[in-house]
Backbone as a ProteinNet text record, in pm:
[ID]
protein_1_A
[PRIMARY]
MAAPFTTYKLIVLFMLKHSSEALTNSQISEFILDREYTNYFNLQQAISELVEAELAEKQTIGNTSYYRLTEDGNSTLSFFEEELSAQIREDVLEYLRNMNYAVEDRILTPAEYYQTPQGSCAIHCQIVEKNVALVDLTMTVPGLEAAKAMCRSWPQKSQTIYEKIMEELL
[TERTIARY]
1735	1648.6	1717.4	1706.9	1769.4	1697.7	1771	1711.5	1599.1	1495.7	1380.6	1417.4	1506.2	1538.8	1606.7	1691	1755.4	1650.4	1551.1	1443.9	1369.6	1341	1271.1	1352.7	1483.2	1570.2	1570.6	1576.9	1576.7	1445.4	1334.5	1205.2	1206.5	1255.2	1260.1	1350	1468.3	1558.5	1493.8	1426.9	1359.6	1249.6	1174.2	1068.9	1129.5	1238.2	1300.7	1358.3	1414.1	1471.9	1364.5	1249.6	1147.6	1042.3	1056.7	963.2	1009.1	915.4	949.2	983.5	955.3	987.6	1019	1064.3	1094.4	967.2	985.1	871.9	869.2	749.9	736.8	743	770.9	771.6	635.7	528.7	395.3	367.5	419.6	399.8	473.1	596.2	673	603.1	563.8	497.4	367.9	289.8	161.6	181.8	278.9	302.4	343.6	442.4	499.5	405.9	342.2	254.8	122.9	67.8	-57.9	-42.1	78	103.9	159	170.2	213.9	349.9	441	577.9	648.8	621.9	682.2	598.5	644.5	573.4	638.7	572.8	616.4	757.4	787.5	915.7	1032	1013.8	1118.7	1140.6	1030.2	1041.8	1116.8	1084	1151	1299.9	1331.8	1472.9	1544.1	1479.2	1539.2	1563.6	1465.4	1479.8	1592.8	1596.3	1699.9	1838.9	1852.7	1981.6	2022.4	1924.9	1955.9	2008.2	1947.5	1991.9	2129.9	2148.1	2276.4	2390.1	2360	2459.7	2473.2	2397.1	2398	2355.3	2264.6	2205.6	2077.2	2021.7	1905.6	1932.4	1875.6	1889.2	1752.3	1750.6	1627	1626.8	1513.9	1494.4	1363.2	1366.2	1245.5	1197.1	1072.2	1007.2	882.5	877.6	767	774.2	666.9	662.6	672	711.1	713.5	855.8	891.1	1021.8	1009.6	1098.5	1103.2	1233.6	1225.5	1342.9	1372.3	1501	1550.5	1663.4	1682.1	1789.9	1919.4	2027.4	2158.7	2226.9	2339.8	2417.3	2462.9	2509	2550.7	2433.3	2316.8	2197.2	2162.2	2174.6	2146.6	2246.4	2374.5	2477.2	2450.6	2419.1	2391.1	2272.1	2166.6	2047.6	2078.6	2164.4	2195.2	2256.7	2329.7	2389.5	2287.3	2186.1	2096.9	1950.8	1918.6	1779.8	1713.4	1789	1732.9	1694.9	1740.7	1701.5	1553.4	1495.8	1352	1275.3	1169.7	1090.8	1027.9	999.9	935.7	801.1	731.6	600.6	613	711.7	731.7	766.6	855.4	893.6	772.1	689.3	569.3	470.4	454.3	365.5	412.1	543.6	598.8	568.6	595.8	575	427.8	339.2	195.7	155	204.6	175.5	222.6	343.5	397.1	317	276	192.7	61.9	-3.2	-129.9	-109	0.5	29.1	56.4	122.7	153.3	28.9	-79.7	-203.9	-250.1	-236.8	-277.9	-181.7	-52.1	48.3	32.4	1.6	-11.3	-118.8	-223.6	-333.7	-310.8	-209.1	-188	-103	-141.6	-61.3	-0.2	131.2	202.3	222	215.1	234.1	332.1	458.1	554.6	585.6	607.9	645.8	738.1	847	940.1	992.6	1037	1096	1236.7	1319.6	1458.3	1517	1626.5	1702.7	1799.7	1801.7	1893.6	2031.9	2135	2270.1	2277.4	2187.8	2185.4	2110.9	2050.8	1983.7	1833.8	1777.3	1632.2	1566.3	1434.4	1360.2	1313.2	1308.1	1257.3	1170.5	1082.6	1001.2	1026.9	1011.9	1022.5	897.4	813.2	685.7	680.8	617.9	605.9	466.8	429.5	316.7	378.7	370.2	433.4	326.7	323.2	229.2	307.4	295.1	365.7	515.2	574.4	717.3	764	671.7	705.7	660.6	753	718.1	643.7	515	435.5	465	489.9	529.1	644.8	747.3	861	893.8	846.5	849.7	934.6	1031.1	1111.2	1101.3	1072.1	1063.8	1102.3	1157	1191.9	1063.8	1050.7	928.9	967.1	866.1	895.5	961.4	935.4	994.6	954.1	1001.2	979.3	831.6	755.8	613	538.6	572.7	510.5	547	672.7	717.9	640	624.6	549.6	405.1	342.6	202.3	186.2	278	269.2	286.9	378.4	398.8	276.4	214.5	92.9	-21.6	-34.7	-148	-124.1	0.9	32.6	-51.3	-64.8	-142.8	-287.1	-350.9	-489.5	-499.4	-400.8	-409.7	-328.6	-251.8	-161.3	-235	-349.1	-423.3	-471	-523.4	-569.6	-453.1	-338.8	-220.5	-172.4	-171.4	-132.4	-223.2	-354.3	-450.3	-427.6	-401.7	-377.5	-250.7	-144.4	-19.8	-44.4	-111.8	-138.3	-224.6	-324	-413.8	-335.6	-246.3	-170.4	-66.8	-9.6	97.8	47.1	-73.3	-125.7	-206.7
-1649.9	-1532.6	-1431.9	-1304.8	-1197.6	-1180.3	-1126.3	-1094.7	-993.1	-995	-906.3	-759.1	-704.3	-562.5	-533.7	-624.2	-610.5	-616.7	-700.4	-713	-581.6	-512.2	-383.4	-285.5	-283.9	-193.5	-230.5	-359.7	-403.8	-368	-379	-341.5	-193	-110	34.4	62.4	2.2	22.5	-24.2	-138	-191	-95.3	-41.4	55.1	178.4	229.7	349.9	324.4	205	171.6	168	114.6	91.4	201.6	304.4	416.8	515.6	571.2	667.6	805.1	826.6	953.9	929.8	1033.1	1020.2	978.8	896.9	851.6	928.1	956.8	1022.5	917.7	965.2	876.5	808.4	881.5	821.9	715.6	732.1	629.8	500.8	515.5	397.6	331.6	412.9	360.2	289.9	347.8	287.5	144.5	125.3	-7.9	-105.6	-69	-162.3	-185.3	-81.1	-95.9	-163.8	-134.4	-199.2	-350.4	-394.2	-537.8	-598.8	-514.2	-556.7	-626.2	-576.4	-629.8	-593.1	-472.9	-426.9	-312.4	-257.5	-143.4	-12.4	96.8	229.1	262.4	231.8	269.9	193.9	64.8	-12.4	40	74.7	126	258.6	348.7	478.8	462.3	367.5	340.6	288	197.6	141.8	251.8	338.9	448.6	541.9	573.6	661.3	601.6	472.7	406.1	403.6	391.1	394.8	532.5	637.6	774.3	797.8	754.2	771.6	700.2	583.6	505.6	553.9	658	716.8	618.2	527.1	435.7	495.9	592	669	813.4	904.3	1044.9	1101.8	1192.2	1252	1400	1445.7	1587.6	1626.5	1731.6	1777	1904.8	1902.8	2020.4	2044.8	2161.4	2188.9	2090	2018.5	1918.4	1776.9	1762	1630.4	1589.4	1467	1410.9	1321.6	1344.2	1265.5	1186.5	1061.1	974.3	927.2	922.5	870.5	772.1	680.5	583.4	649.2	627.3	676.8	569.3	605.4	505.8	392.6	427.6	324.4	234.5	294.8	216.6	120.1	165.7	80.6	-34.9	-4.6	-110.2	-212.5	-163.1	-252.4	-342	-281.3	-359.1	-465.7	-434.3	-532.8	-660.1	-646.6	-764.5	-845.1	-777.4	-843.2	-851.3	-802.9	-799.6	-936.8	-1040.4	-1175.9	-1224.9	-1153.6	-1188.8	-1160.1	-1070.6	-1042.4	-1150.2	-1198.1	-1302	-1245.3	-1333.7	-1293.6	-1228.6	-1277	-1221.3	-1076.5	-1048.5	-911.4	-820.7	-866	-783.8	-753.4	-853.8	-833	-739.3	-754.3	-665.4	-519.8	-498.2	-362.5	-306.2	-384	-336.4	-304.7	-388.5	-363.1	-236	-219.1	-99	25.6	21.4	136.7	165.8	61.1	81.7	149.8	100.4	159.5	302.1	324.8	456.5	556.3	513	604.4	661.7	584.6	639	756.4	742.8	850.6	968.3	941.4	1047.5	1132.2	1069.4	1143.6	1250.5	1225.7	1320.2	1425.3	1408.7	1496.2	1616.5	1730.8	1851.1	1879.4	1896.2	1925.2	2075.1	2125.6	2268.3	2288.1	2247.1	2264.7	2411.9	2445.2	2581.4	2571.7	2647.2	2648.9	2789.8	2818.2	2948.8	2926.9	3029.4	3018.6	3157.3	3160.2	3283	3301.2	3420.9	3447.8	3481.7	3471.6	3509.3	3655.4	3740.9	3881.2	3902.6	3795.7	3803.2	3825.2	3837.8	3853	3715.8	3713.2	3588.3	3579.9	3458.7	3436	3311.4	3304	3183.6	3129.2	2998.4	2931.2	2846.1	2880.1	2810.7	2756.4	2639.7	2579.2	2520.8	2507.9	2424.5	2323.1	2195.1	2088.7	1990.1	1966.2	1869.5	1772.4	1644.4	1539.4	1569.2	1606.1	1634.3	1756.4	1841.3	1963.9	2082.8	2175.1	2294.3	2391.7	2410.9	2508.7	2649.3	2659.6	2785.3	2753.2	2835.9	2823.1	2965.2	3000.2	3137.9	3149.8	3240.2	3271.1	3421.5	3459.4	3601.9	3632.7	3753.3	3801.6	3850.6	3822.4	3859.5	3941.6	4011.5	4104.1	4043.3	3918.7	3860.6	3715.4	3653.6	3511.9	3476.9	3555.1	3525.7	3534.1	3634	3646.6	3526.3	3485.1	3369.9	3244.4	3221.1	3103.9	3109.6	3225.9	3241.8	3220.1	3273.4	3258.8	3113.2	3043.1	2901.3	2818.2	2853	2781.1	2803.5	2924.4	2954.7	2916.7	2890.1	2858.4	2744.2	2629.8	2521.1	2561.3	2642.3	2681.7	2793	2878	2995.8	2984	2878.6	2866.6	2868.9	2802.3	2798	2937.6	3012.6	3148.6	3237.1	3223.3	3302.4	3267.7	3140.1	3095.9	3159.1	3154.4	3212.2	3362.1	3433	3578.7	3609.2	3531.9	3553	3532.6	3424.8	3396.3	3506.7	3549.1	3654.8	3785.3	3820.2	3944.5	3938.3	3821.1	3809	3783.5	3731.8	3703.2	3816.6
1069	1083.5	1175.3	1140.1	1217.4	1350.6	1448.5	1578.3	1555.9	1642	1620.5	1599.7	1682.5	1671	1537.4	1491.3	1361.1	1250.4	1267.4	1168.9	1153.7	1263.9	1256	1172.2	1195.8	1120.6	971.8	942.5	802.8	733.5	805.3	747.6	711.3	802.7	776.1	655.8	651.4	537.7	406.8	412.3	293	247.2	342.2	309.3	241.5	298.2	243	104.1	84.5	-46.3	-154.8	-122.2	-223.9	-232.9	-153.2	-159.3	-265.7	-337.3	-442.7	-386.4	-258.5	-194.2	-47.7	19.8	162.5	237.1	340.1	420.5	552	598.1	727.6	838	957.3	1072.9	1085.8	1062.1	1078.5	972.3	850.4	747.2	783.7	832.1	873.5	992.3	1088.5	1209	1174.4	1085	1047.1	997.5	910.1	856	965.8	1044	1142.2	1260.5	1309.2	1425.9	1390.4	1272.3	1231.8	1218.1	1184.4	1169.9	1298.7	1400.9	1534.4	1533.1	1447.7	1448	1577.5	1628.1	1752.5	1807.6	1919.8	1977.2	1930.4	1961.5	1916.5	1965.5	2090.7	2148.4	2084.8	2060.8	1992.7	1850.9	1783.3	1647.1	1646.5	1736.8	1740.8	1772.6	1858.3	1889.5	1764.4	1692.4	1570.8	1467.7	1447.2	1351	1395.2	1522.9	1576.8	1554.4	1576.9	1556.9	1408.9	1319.6	1176	1135.7	1190.6	1160.6	1220.8	1344.9	1413.3	1338.5	1283	1209	1064	1029.2	895	787.1	823.8	726.2	668.9	742.3	697.6	736.9	659	695.6	727.7	822.4	870.1	834.1	780	753.4	819.5	898.8	965.9	900.2	857	800	882.3	946.4	1037.4	1152.5	1175.5	1282	1227.4	1102.1	1038.6	1005.6	1042.6	1010.7	888.1	792.1	669.7	668.1	622.6	620.9	479.8	449.1	320.9	348.7	256.5	265	218.1	291	248.2	164	102.5	26.7	118	239	334.6	372.6	386.9	419.2	307.8	185	69.6	63.1	87.4	86.9	196.4	315.7	428.5	396.7	342.3	309.5	205.8	109.6	5.2	63.5	174.2	238.5	319.3	375.1	470.2	427.1	308.1	262.5	266.9	236.5	234.4	374.4	478.3	615.4	640.4	558.7	570.5	495	554.1	487.4	360.3	266.9	141.7	171.3	274.3	309	357.8	442.5	490.5	372.9	285.9	170	82.8	58.4	-23.4	46.2	178	254.1	243.9	253.9	242.1	104.1	0	-136.8	-162.2	-111.2	-127.2	-52.5	70.5	148.6	73.3	18	-54	-181.3	-251.3	-371	-331.9	-228.2	-183	-132.2	-63	-8.6	-120.7	-227.6	-337.8	-401.8	-404.5	-458	-372.4	-242.5	-151.8	-160.4	-172.8	-176.9	-302.7	-416	-540.6	-532.7	-457.7	-447.1	-340.5	-259	-144.4	-181.5	-129.7	-144.4	-8.4	-6.6	117.8	129.7	253.6	278.8	394.3	375.2	484.1	507.6	634.1	672.1	792.5	788.6	900.5	919.1	1040	1067.2	1120.4	1106.1	1150.7	1171.1	1241.4	1264.9	1147.8	1088.7	978.1	1033.9	951.1	998	1046	995.7	1036.1	1167.1	1221.7	1350.4	1343.7	1224.7	1215.5	1198.8	1196.3	1176.5	1032.4	981	846.1	847.4	748.4	730.3	590.3	578.3	448.9	435.4	336.9	316.3	173.9	160.7	28.3	8.4	-117.4	-158.4	-252.8	-215.8	-293.4	-337.8	-468.6	-524.9	-611.1	-582.4	-657	-665.8	-553.5	-541.2	-620.9	-662.9	-734.4	-650.3	-625.8	-547.8	-637.8	-608.2	-681.8	-631.5	-501.4	-437.9	-344.4	-349.7	-259.3	-214.1	-95.8	-48.4	77.6	73.9	191.6	214.2	337.7	366.4	510	527.3	659.8	726	854.9	927.9	1050.9	1109.9	1220.1	1343.6	1374.7	1494.3	1510.3	1618.4	1643.2	1655.4	1730.3	1747.3	1614.6	1533.7	1401.6	1314.4	1321.4	1242.5	1280.7	1409.3	1455.8	1409	1422.8	1382.4	1231.9	1153.5	1008.3	965.8	1029	997.2	1035.7	1148.4	1190	1091.8	1037.8	950.6	804.4	766.1	627	569	635.1	573.3	538.8	624.1	598.7	494.6	485.5	398.3	269.9	254.6	139.7	6.1	-2.1	-128.5	-167.9	-71.5	-98.4	-141.1	-74.1	-108	-248.5	-281.9	-415.5	-521.2	-496.5	-590.8	-607.8	-497.8	-503.4	-584	-560.2	-635.2	-784.7	-819.9	-959.9	-1022.4	-949.4	-997	-1022.1	-929.9	-944.7	-1055.4	-1077	-1175.7	-1317.3	-1330.5	-1467	-1521.6
[MASK]
++++++++++++++++++++++++++++++++++++++++++++++++++++++++++++++++++++++++++++++++++++++++++++++++++++++++++++++++++++++++++++++++++++++++++++++++++++++++++++++++++++++++++

């Protein structure tokens, strides 16, 4: 049996391998912490080490971190997957199956702001349903404070904006 800290990493890699989409930090944490495999700090260290070793990749959209398995992570897991007990593997697969039902119904509204190469501020906002971008909007905005405010309000106003765009274009 693998050392406990190695087991946490293998669980995360196994979760990423068998997930149909990138997993958020909170989804990974929910599974591991609810089953009391470890505490939050050990889990965050394990995830950080996986990203640092390029076994998982992290993408941050807004305030949410999404994780995906890399090719190196998949190769590493193939060598050590059997170190995870059959029960842990089955628990992960069941959790992912149950989670997919919830994910399919969820609409994501990521929004981020950034500095353009020309020195102005821009925002990038999306409405994503079932991994399909219904709206993918990038626009230059008056300044940093406006960009922050627009990104904060996007989740609440995105549906209305989508409806207005459709109404104007049809």
